[in-house]
C-alpha positions as CSV (number, residue, x, y, z in Angstrom):
1,M,25.6,-7.5,1.1
2,P,22.4,-8.1,-1.0
3,Y,21.2,-5.4,-3.3
4,F,17.6,-5.7,-2.2
5,S,16.0,-6.6,1.1
6,V,12.4,-7.8,0.9
7,V,10.5,-7.3,4.1
8,L,7.5,-9.7,4.5
9,P,5.4,-9.3,7.7
10,T,3.0,-12.1,8.5
11,Y,0.5,-13.2,11.1
12,N,-1.4,-16.5,10.9
13,R,-1.2,-16.7,7.1
14,A,0.5,-20.1,6.8
15,K,-1.8,-21.2,4.0
16,W,-0.9,-18.1,1.9
17,L,2.8,-17.9,2.6
18,P,4.2,-20.6,0.2
19,E,2.9,-18.9,-2.9
20,T,3.9,-15.4,-1.6
21,I,7.4,-16.6,-0.7
22,Q,7.9,-18.5,-4.0
23,S,7.0,-15.3,-5.9
24,V,10.1,-13.7,-4.3
25,L,12.3,-16.7,-4.8
26,K,11.4,-16.9,-8.5
27,Q,12.6,-13.3,-9.2
28,S,14.7,-13.0,-12.3
29,F,17.0,-10.7,-10.3
30,E,18.5,-12.9,-7.7
31,D,20.6,-10.6,-5.5
32,F,18.2,-10.2,-2.5
33,E,17.4,-11.3,1.0
34,L,13.9,-12.1,2.1
35,I,13.2,-11.2,5.7
36,V,10.0,-12.9,7.0
37,V,8.9,-11.2,10.2
38,D,6.5,-13.5,12.0
39,D,4.3,-11.2,14.2
40,G,3.5,-13.8,16.8
41,S,1.7,-16.3,14.7
42,T,-0.1,-19.2,16.4
43,D,-0.5,-21.4,13.3
44,E,2.1,-23.3,11.3
45,T,3.9,-20.3,9.9
46,K,7.3,-21.2,11.3
47,E,7.0,-24.8,10.0
48,V,6.0,-23.7,6.5
49,I,9.0,-21.4,6.2
50,Q,11.4,-24.0,7.6
51,K,10.4,-26.4,4.8
52,I,11.6,-23.9,2.2
53,A,15.3,-24.5,1.6
54,D,16.8,-21.2,0.4
55,S,19.7,-19.4,2.2
56,R,18.2,-16.0,1.1
57,I,15.3,-16.4,3.6
58,R,15.7,-14.9,7.1
59,Y,13.0,-15.9,9.6
60,V,12.4,-13.5,12.5
61,Y,9.9,-14.1,15.3
62,Q,8.5,-11.3,17.4
63,N,5.6,-11.0,19.9
64,N,2.4,-9.7,18.3
65,M,2.8,-6.0,17.7
66,E,1.0,-5.7,14.3
67,R,2.3,-5.1,10.9
68,S,3.9,-1.6,11.3
69,A,6.1,-2.9,14.1
70,A,6.9,-6.0,12.1
71,R,7.9,-4.0,9.0
72,N,10.0,-1.6,11.2
73,N,11.8,-4.6,12.7
74,G,12.5,-5.9,9.2
75,I,13.9,-2.5,8.1
76,R,16.1,-2.4,11.2
77,I,17.8,-5.8,10.5
78,S,17.9,-5.5,6.7
79,K,21.3,-5.5,4.9
80,G,20.2,-4.5,1.4
81,R,20.9,-1.1,-0.3
82,Y,17.2,-0.9,-1.2
83,I,14.2,-2.2,0.7
84,C,11.0,-3.6,-0.8
85,F,7.9,-4.8,1.0
86,L,5.4,-7.5,0.5
87,D,2.3,-8.6,2.4
88,S,1.7,-12.3,3.0
89,D,-1.3,-12.6,0.7
90,D,0.2,-10.7,-2.2
91,A,2.9,-11.6,-4.8
92,F,5.7,-10.2,-6.9
93,L,5.7,-10.9,-10.6
94,P,9.0,-12.4,-11.8
95,H,10.3,-9.1,-13.2
96,H,9.6,-7.0,-10.0
97,L,13.1,-6.6,-8.7
98,Q,14.7,-6.6,-12.2
99,T,12.5,-3.7,-13.2
100,F,13.4,-1.7,-10.1
101,Y,17.1,-2.5,-10.7
102,E,17.0,-1.3,-14.3
103,V,15.4,2.1,-13.4
104,I,17.8,2.5,-10.4
105,Q,20.8,2.1,-12.6
106,A,19.3,4.3,-15.4
107,E,18.5,7.2,-12.9
108,N,21.6,7.1,-10.8
109,E,20.2,5.4,-7.7
110,P,17.1,7.5,-6.8
111,D,15.7,7.4,-3.2
112,F,12.2,6.2,-3.8
113,L,10.5,4.2,-6.6
114,F,7.1,2.7,-6.9
115,S,5.5,0.5,-9.5
116,D,1.9,-0.4,-10.6
117,I,-0.2,-3.2,-9.2
118,A,-3.1,-5.3,-10.4
119,E,-5.6,-7.8,-8.9
120,K,-4.3,-11.3,-9.4
121,N,-7.2,-12.4,-11.6
122,S,-7.1,-9.4,-13.9
123,I,-3.4,-9.2,-15.0
124,P,-3.0,-8.2,-18.7
125,Q,-1.5,-10.8,-21.0
126,D,1.3,-8.4,-22.0
127,V,2.1,-7.4,-18.4
128,D,5.9,-7.7,-19.1
129,S,5.6,-5.2,-22.0
130,P,5.0,-1.7,-20.8
131,A,2.9,0.4,-23.2
132,R,5.0,3.6,-22.6
133,D,8.6,4.2,-23.4
134,P,10.3,5.1,-21.2
135,F,8.0,3.3,-18.7
136,W,9.0,5.5,-15.7
137,K,8.8,9.1,-14.9
138,Q,10.1,11.4,-12.2
139,M,7.6,13.1,-10.0
140,T,7.9,16.2,-7.8
141,P,6.9,15.8,-4.2
142,S,3.7,17.7,-4.8
143,E,2.8,15.5,-7.7
144,A,3.5,12.4,-5.7
145,F,1.5,13.8,-2.8
146,R,-1.5,14.2,-5.0
147,W,-1.0,10.8,-6.5
148,G,-0.7,9.2,-3.1
149,I,-4.0,10.7,-2.0
150,F,-6.1,9.7,-5.0
151,H,-4.2,6.5,-6.0
152,P,-3.0,5.1,-2.7
153,V,0.5,3.7,-3.1
154,G,0.6,0.5,-0.9
155,C,4.0,-0.4,0.3
156,M,4.1,-3.7,-1.7
157,R,4.7,-1.3,-4.7
158,W,7.7,0.5,-3.1
159,C,11.4,0.3,-3.5
160,V,13.2,2.6,-1.0
161,K,16.8,3.4,-0.5
162,K,17.6,2.2,3.0
163,G,19.0,5.5,4.1
164,L,15.7,7.2,3.6
165,L,14.1,4.8,6.1
166,E,16.7,5.2,8.9
167,N,14.8,7.9,10.7
168,Q,11.4,7.6,9.1
169,N,9.5,4.3,9.8
170,F,5.9,3.1,9.8
171,N,3.8,4.6,12.6
172,P,2.7,1.7,14.9
173,K,-0.1,3.8,16.2
174,L,-1.9,3.7,12.8
175,H,-3.7,0.5,12.0
176,V,-5.2,1.5,8.6
177,G,-3.3,3.5,6.0
178,E,0.0,3.3,7.7
179,D,1.8,2.9,4.4
180,V,-0.1,5.8,2.9
181,E,0.9,8.0,5.8
182,L,4.6,7.0,5.5
183,F,4.6,7.5,1.7
184,L,3.3,11.0,2.1
185,R,5.7,11.7,5.0
186,L,8.8,10.5,3.1
187,L,8.0,13.0,0.3
188,N,9.2,15.7,2.7
189,Y,12.7,14.2,2.7
190,T,13.5,13.6,-1.0
191,K,12.9,14.9,-4.5
192,N,14.2,11.7,-6.2
193,I,10.8,10.0,-6.7
194,F,10.0,7.8,-9.7
195,H,6.8,6.1,-10.8
196,I,7.4,3.0,-12.8
197,R,4.4,2.6,-15.0
198,K,4.5,-1.1,-15.2
199,I,2.6,-3.8,-13.2
200,T,5.1,-5.8,-11.1
201,V,3.0,-6.9,-8.1
202,T,-0.4,-8.5,-7.6
203,Y,-2.9,-8.6,-4.7
204,T,-5.6,-11.2,-4.1
205,E,-9.2,-10.3,-2.9
206,H,-10.4,-12.7,-0.3
207,S,-12.6,-12.7,2.8
208,E,-9.6,-12.8,5.2
209,R,-7.9,-9.6,4.1
210,T,-7.1,-7.5,7.1
211,V,-8.8,-4.3,5.9
212,N,-12.6,-4.2,6.4
213,K,-14.0,-1.7,3.9
214,I,-16.3,0.2,6.2
215,N,-13.7,0.4,8.9
216,S,-11.0,1.4,6.5
217,Y,-13.0,4.4,5.2
218,I,-13.9,5.5,8.7
219,K,-10.3,5.1,9.8
220,N,-9.1,6.9,6.6
221,L,-11.1,10.0,7.7
222,E,-9.1,9.9,10.9
223,L,-5.9,9.4,8.9
224,I,-6.6,12.5,6.8
225,H,-6.9,14.6,9.9
226,Y,-3.7,13.2,11.3
227,I,-1.8,13.8,8.0
228,Y,-3.0,17.3,7.7
229,S,-2.0,18.1,11.2
230,T,1.5,16.6,11.1
231,N,2.8,16.6,7.5
232,P,4.4,19.8,6.3
233,L,3.8,19.0,2.6
234,A,0.1,18.6,3.4
235,Q,0.0,22.3,4.4
236,K,1.1,23.1,0.8
237,N,-1.8,21.0,-0.6
238,V,-4.7,22.1,1.6
239,S,-7.1,22.3,-1.3
240,L,-6.9,18.5,-1.7
241,K,-8.1,17.8,1.8
242,N,-11.8,18.2,1.2
243,R,-11.7,16.2,-2.1
244,W,-10.0,13.4,-0.2
245,K,-12.6,13.4,2.6
246,H,-15.4,13.7,0.0
247,G,-14.3,10.5,-1.7
248,N,-14.3,8.6,1.6
249,Y,-17.8,9.8,2.5
250,M,-19.1,8.8,-1.0
251,A,-17.6,5.4,-0.6
252,L,-19.3,5.0,2.8
253,A,-22.6,6.1,1.3
254,R,-22.4,3.5,-1.4
255,I,-21.5,0.7,1.0
256,F,-24.2,1.7,3.6
257,T,-26.8,1.9,0.8
258,A,-25.9,-1.6,-0.5
259,S,-26.0,-3.1,3.0
260,G,-29.3,-1.5,4.0
261,A,-27.9,0.9,6.6
262,H,-29.9,3.7,5.2
263,S,-29.7,6.2,8.0
264,K,-25.9,5.9,8.0
265,A,-25.9,6.2,4.2
266,L,-27.8,9.5,4.4
267,K,-25.4,10.9,7.1
268,S,-22.5,10.0,4.8
269,L,-24.2,11.7,1.9
270,F,-24.8,14.8,3.9
271,Q,-21.1,15.0,4.8
272,A,-20.1,14.5,1.1
273,F,-22.6,17.2,0.0
274,R,-21.3,19.6,2.6
275,L,-17.7,19.1,1.4
276,D,-18.4,19.3,-2.3
277,P,-22.1,19.7,-3.4
278,F,-21.5,19.4,-7.2
279,S,-19.1,16.5,-7.5
280,N,-21.0,13.2,-8.2
281,L,-24.2,15.2,-8.1
282,K,-26.3,12.7,-10.1
283,E,-25.1,9.8,-7.9
284,K,-25.8,11.9,-4.7
285,V,-29.4,12.4,-5.9
286,Y,-29.8,8.8,-6.8
287,L,-28.5,7.5,-3.5
288,F,-30.5,10.1,-1.5
289,L,-33.8,9.1,-3.3
290,K,-33.1,5.4,-2.9
291,N,-32.4,5.7,0.8
292,I,-35.3,8.1,1.4
293,S,-37.8,5.8,-0.4
294,I,-36.9,2.8,1.7
295,L,-37.0,4.7,4.9
296,R,-40.6,5.8,4.1
């Protein structure tokens, strides 16, 4: 039985897969399986994977049901003690699994760990040498909840004991922020949460990323409502709700202003001002005047 299962959902990303898969195969810690869940791809995904000769790779095909269902399928068939996730256009650094393993052993097998992430082209030169010692810290569920709101913890940063995911999976009805929602939900079921303050995974910004920025912020507002109506821990952190929504409306105001959608920018600014009139006040005034002057 492998120590780690790495679940990698993919859909029509054949050109990105070789680099992503190699980032897993080049791990310094070698006791893992890589489960590639092909979510109904119509490109050369299967052929690309078949050309990679490594017995640790398991290829699974399913009809297109989107990434939450693909991840859940990978969880269901996984054999590892701990489960990690990776998207098909991201990459693990060589010490990713080794870092998790070291903390797991040092902290008597905690339930949930997450590391830090960086954009591929901005990785520090000393990425393998954490500035803090020790480079991990335990968090209470409330601390982790706050962190998950203001520093979204994407699932490519996770390492989760399999038992914690047996009854709590990704919600296939959510198409944006499904990993944020699951992260915040899992905090209701464990107190053994560790933040590894070390960069172990990278993401790549490109035009084909699934998440559209405007759509993601709009959907995130729906996500906030969903979380605060379903998550018991959210009810203990009600004061954070408006700050979370405020951040999304400010982000929309910036994007709409930059794209010339001035009426939408003003509507977003109004919502942000209503939620918190004094935060980002100078920026609010600047964006308001800029959009008003153009509308005139």
